[in-house]
N, C-alpha and C positions, 0 to 999 in steps of 0.2 A: 720448217714444216714440209717443204717440198720433198725431202728424203723419206718422209713417213706416210705420204698420202698416195692413194691410187688415182688414176684418171677418172674423172666424172664429167659426163656431158651435161651442160647446163640446159635448163628448160628454155631460156631465152638466150640465143646464141649471139650476144653482143656484150660489149664491155662499157662500163662507165668510164668516160675519158677524162675525168677531172682528178687531179692529184690532191691527196689529203694535205692538210695544213696543220702545223703544230706537232704535238706529241702523238706518236702512233704506238699503241700497246698491242703486243701479241700475247695471248693467253693460251696456255696448254694445260689440258687435264685429261683424265680418263674416267670412264663411267665406273666408279667404285664406291663402295660403302664401307664405313668403318664403324663397328659396333663396340662400345666400351662396356665391359662387365663391371659389376659392383666391386669386384676385387682388383680392378685396374687392368685386367687382361683385355686384349683386343682381338676382335675377329675382323679380318679384312676380306672383302669379297670383290672380285673384279668381274664385271658383267661383260666386258669386252677388252680385247687387247689393242683395239684401235684408238689412237689419240683423238681428242676433240680440240679444235683450234678456233679461237675467236680473235678478230682484229677490231680494235676500237680506236677511233680517231675523230677529228672534227674537220669540217669544211668551215673554217672560222669566218672568213670574209669572202663573200661571193657577190657577183653582180646579180641583179634581179633575174637576168636571163639564165645564168648558170644555176642559181638556186631553183628556178622554175624547172630546169631540166631534171634535176635530182628529184624534186617534188613530184614531177610527172612520172619519172622512172619508178618511184616507190608506189604511187597510186594506180598506175595503169595496169589493168588486169592482164594485158598481153605482155607486159614487161615483168617487173618484180612482183606485182600484185601484193604489196606490203611485204609480209614475211612468207608468202606462199610459193614463190617461184625463184629458181636459181638463175644466175647470170655470171658473166666473166668479170674479174677484177684484176687489173695489172698492179701487183704489189711492188713496193719499193725494193724488194730483194731481187728484182729482175725476172720474176716468174709470174705467170698468169694463173689464177686460181678460179675454180667454180665456187661461188659463194651465194648466200642469200642474206637479206637483212635479218638481224636477230634482235631488233628492238623497234619501238615506235620511232617515227621520224618527227623531230621537233624543229621548227624553223623559227628563228628569231630575227627581228630587224635591229641592226646596230646603229645605223645612220641612214641618211638619205640614199636610196638605191643600193644599199649594202645589206646583205643577209648572211646569217650564219646557220649552220646545221651542226650543233655540238653533239658530241657523244654518239656518233654513228657507229653501230656495231654490226659486224658481219660474222656469220658462222661460216667457216671454211669447210667446204664439203669434199674437195679434192683438187687434183691438178686439172686445169682446163686443157682440152685437146688442142 
């Protein structure tokens, strides 16, 4: 992703400091539409040449404190403000990106004082400065 993105300054100049757990999925697409004709022909329209990237992962087992930190980050209007504001994310590829949440945040309790945040999804906006 790093090679295809421009630098983007985040709205909230801080990074979530918790490492994802389990499977991390990187999704790449472009803003395109494909129209199929009745005869099987195709019309392809590209609305942008810029790629779109999403990262999906889980924080599967967290302490109540770490879970609360992420829950606060998501809900605080001065931080992520749900899906409204961008921030920094240090990805496992060694780079830091400017991202924002791209899904609702669900928190589940798995055991006493253990919480999980499954299927966290970030939209990658660009390279963090």
